[in-house]
N, C-alpha and C positions, 0 to 999 in steps of 0.2 A: 163710694167711700174711699178716701185716700189711704195709702199704706200706713201713714203716720196715725191717722184716725183709727184704723183697724187695730194697730198695735196698742194704742191708748185704751181702746175698749177691752182688749184681751187682758191687759195689765189690771184694769179696773175690776174685771171679773175675778182675776186671781186674788186681788186684795180683798174683795168681798167674801170670797170663799175662805180666806185666811181668818177673817173675823167671825165666821160662823162657828157655832159651838161644836167641837168635834165629838165623835163617839168615844165613850169611855175606853181608855187604853186597856187592851187585853180582853175585850169582850169576846167570849166564846173560846178562849184559850184555856188549856188545862193548867199550865204553869205560867204565872205572870210575875216578872220581876220588874219593878219600876223605880228608877233612880236609887238603886240599892247601894248603900254605903256600909262598909265594915272597917272600923278602926281598932287596931290593937295597940297596947302599950307593951313594949319590949325593952327592958332594962332602961326605962326612962325615956325611950324614943318612941314617938308616935309613928305607927306603920299603917298606911291606908291600903288595905288589901283590895277593897272594892271602892270605886270612886264614881258612883252614879251609874251603875250598870243597869241596862235594860235588856230583857230577854222574854220572848214568848215561845212557848212550845204547845203545839196543838195535840189533841188526843190522837193516839196512834202513830205519832211520829217516831222516827229513829234518828237521833241527833248526836253528833259528836261535838264536844266543846274542847278546843285545842288551844294551847298557849305554852309559852316557855315557863320555866320555873320562876315563881314569884309573880306571875301574871294575874293571879286571883282565882284561877279555876278551881283549885281545891277548896278555897273558902266558899265559893259559890255552891259546891257540892255539899259542904257541911251545913250550909244554910238550908238547902232544899231537903236534906235528910232530917232536919229538925234537931241536929246536934249543936248548932250554933245559932245565935240570934243577931241579926244585923244591927248596926248602930242607927241607921236611918233608912228611909225609903219604904217601899211596899213590896211584899212577897206573898203570893197566894198559890196554893196547889189544890186544885179542885175546890171544895167548899171550905178549906182550912186557911185561915189567916195566920201565917207563921209569925207575925209580929205580935199577935195578941193572945197566943195560946198559953195556958197554964202548964205546969210541969206534968200534971196528970194527962192533959190533952196531948202533950207531946208524946207521951208513951203510947197513947191510943193511936195517934197519927203514924208513928213508926211501925206499929203492929199491923195497921190496916191499909194504909195508903201508899207507903213506899217500901221497896225492897232494896237492899244494899249489898254490893259486892266489892270487897276491898282488893287492893293490889296484891298484898301478901296472902298467898294461898292458905298458909297456916292460920291466918287470922279469921278466915271465913267459917271454919268448921271446928267442932269440938273433937279433939284428937282421939278420945277414947270411945266415941260413938261411931256406929257404922253410917254409911251414906244414907240409908233409909231412916235411921234414927235422927240424923242431923236434919233431914228435911221435915221429919215429923215434929221436931222440937218446937218450932214457932207455932205449929198448929195446936200443940198441947197448951202452950201459953195463952193461946186465944180461946181455949176451952172446947176445942173440937173433940168429938167422941173418938175413942181409941181405934175402933174398926175403920171409921172414915179416914183417920190419919194414915193408917196402914195402906189403904187403897189409894188415896190421893198421892201419897209419897211415891208409891210405885209408878203411878201414871206420870208424875213429873219427871222422875228419873228416866223413864222411857222416852218422853218428849225430848229430853236433853241428850239422848243417845248413850246414857250410862246406866241403863237398867241392870247390866251385868255387875255393877259395882255396889249393888244394894247392901250386900253383907260385908263389904270391905270397909276397913277404917282408913282415914286419910293417909296414914303412913304406908298403906298398901296400894295407893293409887299414884298415877303420874300427875305432874303439874296440871296438864290439860284436863284430866279427869277430875281433879280436885276443883278446878274452876267451874266445870260444868255442874258438878254437884252443888257448888256454892251458888250458882245461878238458880238451880232448882230450889235450894233452901230459901233464897231471897224471894222466890215466887210462891212460897208455901201458902201464904194467906191471900193470894190473888190480888196483889197490890195494883193500883192504877199506874204507878210509875216504878220502873227499875232503874236505879242509879248505880253506875259502875265506875269505880275510881281506878284508872290505869289497870284494867282487868288483864291486859297482856304484858304488863311490865316485866314479869319474871319468866316469860315463856319465849321459846324460840319461834322463828318465823312461821314454820308450818303449824305448830300448835296454836299460835296466836290466830292464824287464819281459821282454825277449827272453832276456837272460842267465839270469834266474831261472827262466824256462820251460825253458831248457836244463838247468839243475841238476835241475829236477823230472823231466825226461825221463831223465836219467842215473840218478836214484834209482829211477824206476819201471821202466825198460827193462833196465838193467844190474844192478839190485839193489845198487848201491853206497850205503853209508851216507854221508850228506852232512851236514857241520857248517859252517854259515855264521856268521861273526862279523861284526857290523855295529853301527853306532850308529843306523841308520835303522829306526825302528819300522815303517815301511811294508813292510819285508821280511817281517814276521810274517804278512801276509796270504797269502804264497805258500808257507808251510811248514805241516807238520802240528803242530809243537810249537815254542813259543818259550820260551827260558829267559832270564830277566832276571838280570843280575849287578849288584850294588850293593855298593860298599866291599869288593870282594874275595870276596864270597860270593854264592851263588845266593839270590835274594830271592823270585822268583815264577815261575810257569810259566803259559802259555796253551796249552790243548789244544783242537784243532779236530777236529770229527767231522761227517760228512755224514749228515743224517737226511732221511726222506721224509715230506712232508706228506700229509694225507688225500686231496688231489687228485692225488697221484702225483708231484708236482714235488719236486726235491731242493733243500736249502739247507744252508749250513754254520753250525754252532753253535760258538761260541767260549766257553770257560769259563776264567777266571783263578783260579789257586790259589796260595796262599802255600806256601813251601817250608820244611819243618821239617828242619834239618840233623842230622847224626849226633850233634852235641853238644847237641841239644835246643833250638837257637836258631831263632827265626822272626822275620822282619822285618815288623812291622805297617805297613800303609800310613799315610802321613802324615796323610791326612784322617781316618782312624779315631782316631789318637792325639790329634789336635787336637780332634776332636769330644767326646771323653771326658776330655780333659786328662790323658792317660796320659804321664807323664814320671817318670823315676827309678824309685822302687820301686812295684810293683803287686802286687795280690793275685791268686792263682790258686786256683781250686776245681775239684776233679775231680767231674764229673757222670757220669750213667750213659752218655751218648753223646758227651760233649764236655768240653773244658776251658774254663772261663770266666776271662776276664781282667778285673779290676776296678781302678779307681783306688785308691790307698792309702787315701784318706779315705772310700771308699764302704763301707757295711755289706753283708755277704752275708746270705743268708736264714737261715743257721745262727747268726748273732750276735744277742744280745739287744739290743733297742732300749732306750737309756738316755737 
């Protein structure tokens, strides 16, 4: 078989595969966002906070969602927490379809499936309750017996390393201690997902590292899926996977894995990948676009193992030189 015939066969196989019916998007994932759109009206101006965002999070993952102010990350968190409803698209967390829930179902969802930690430490805790009472409060709302609440609250505070704060009110704790108690409170009803909005935004570097370590411990020891939203790129070093959002869409991901060197020592390898969304869109890094003057219309060619992107004015190998 000639090289040209082999190439034609390979391309035909690719085209046949493309026409085959794909598996449902997000099968097996705990969090599924597909073509998510959220449009706000602000002073008569239409603001598109989410513009067809796709995101999958598997059970047991520890994920950071990063992006600049206005990128859409806080809107995404509001949607996942059940506090906001998207304009269009699909969003599912576990068995819950967040697009179709009633007001009563949203309350049940927030009590049972997700826990939430706000950036402002004072917003997470009732100021006149002790740490133990704050952790026990969501349990009481869920109807758990008083004795069980007391025992479980003490265990959660110990897991987060702040058992000694059990009888202290928030004003008697440091910022880091407050955030750890807030995490314990968010975990009170054993949610599947813990959502954290800028949990280190008001903390110094050392305290931030302690809080992030607490989130890692929760993820590892309790098996809770954790999604952290932040503008701080330094948080990425503390998680397994970082999803970057730009202009209301996922733009890239950084995946981290631990490998072993020949001498037996371990080190972490980070790999950054672009994200191709369900509509076939990919956001090319600015430095790539500028280096090749990629702007406006571009040429695409399907190769055996990849798709090539060329400037409009560039010739491809299949074109005749004139």
